[in-house]
C-alpha positions in Angstrom: -79.4 118.0 6.6 -81.7 118.4 3.7 -85.3 117.2 3.4 -86.3 114.7 0.8 -86.9 117.3 -2.0 -84.1 119.6 -1.0 -80.8 119.3 -2.5 -77.5 119.7 -1.1 -74.8 121.7 -3.0 -71.1 121.6 -2.4 -68.1 123.0 -4.1 -68.3 120.2 -6.7 -72.0 120.5 -7.5 -72.9 124.1 -7.1 -72.0 125.6 -10.5 -74.0 122.7 -12.3 -76.8 123.0 -9.8 -77.6 126.5 -10.5 -77.0 126.5 -14.2 -80.5 125.7 -15.4 -84.0 127.0 -14.3 -85.0 128.7 -11.0 -82.9 127.7 -8.1 -83.2 128.9 -4.4 -80.1 128.3 -2.6 -79.9 128.5 1.3 -76.3 129.4 2.5 -76.1 128.1 6.2 -73.9 126.6 8.9 -74.8 124.1 11.6 -73.8 126.4 14.4 -76.0 129.1 13.3 -79.2 129.4 15.3 -81.4 131.2 12.7 -80.1 128.8 10.2 -81.7 126.0 12.1 -85.0 127.9 12.1 -84.6 128.4 8.3 -83.8 124.7 7.5 -87.3 123.3 8.0 -89.0 126.3 6.1 -86.6 125.5 3.2 -87.7 122.0 3.1 -91.4 123.0 3.1 -90.6 125.3 0.3 -88.9 122.4 -1.7 -92.1 120.2 -1.1 -94.4 123.1 -2.2 -92.8 124.0 -5.4 -91.9 120.6 -6.6 -90.6 120.5 -10.0 -91.0 124.2 -10.7 -87.8 125.1 -9.0 -84.6 123.3 -7.3 -84.4 124.3 -3.8 -81.0 123.5 -2.2 -78.8 124.1 1.0 -75.0 125.0 0.9 -73.1 124.6 4.0 -70.7 127.6 4.0 -68.2 125.8 6.4 -67.9 123.0 3.9 -68.0 125.2 0.8 -66.0 128.2 1.8 -64.9 129.0 -1.7 -68.5 129.3 -3.0 -69.4 131.4 0.0 -66.6 133.9 -0.7 -67.4 133.9 -4.4 -70.9 135.1 -3.6 -69.7 137.3 -0.7 -71.7 135.7 2.0 -71.1 137.7 5.1 -74.2 136.9 7.2 -76.3 133.6 7.3 -78.8 132.4 6.6 -78.4 134.0 3.1 -80.6 132.8 0.5 -80.0 133.6 -3.2 -82.5 132.9 -6.0 -80.9 132.2 -9.3 -82.5 131.8 -12.8 -80.2 130.1 -15.4 -77.1 130.6 -13.2 -77.7 134.3 -12.8 -78.3 135.7 -9.3 -81.8 137.4 -9.4 -82.5 138.1 -5.7 -80.6 138.0 -2.4 -82.2 137.7 1.0 -80.4 137.8 4.3 -81.8 136.5 7.6 -84.9 134.3 8.4 -87.4 134.2 5.5 -91.0 133.0 5.7 -92.2 130.2 3.6 -94.8 132.1 1.7 -92.6 134.9 0.7 -90.0 132.5 -0.7 -92.8 130.6 -2.6 -94.0 133.9 -3.9 -90.5 134.8 -5.2 -90.1 131.4 -6.9 -93.5 131.7 -8.6 -92.6 135.2 -9.9 -89.6 133.7 -11.8 -91.5 130.5 -13.0 
């Protein structure tokens, strides 16, 4: 479940969603404990960065082809894209400040 400023990407919306600008995608699943801890952090990041970047979640159980395309093997996995190109990949629980810093470095 996404926060008010957090988008949800699926197989139909993913490619278009990452195509322009800076986009942070959290690959997660509802059964994943660390993902449950990462979720609220992602929502705070989305609130903090506002229009500078898109912050989104992608449920790997519902978007298996997307997870396979990006070789997601461990979750939570966060990928930072710029204009559709993968810039940075982070695996495991990430802190709000470091995610905001990574986004600010690309904007």
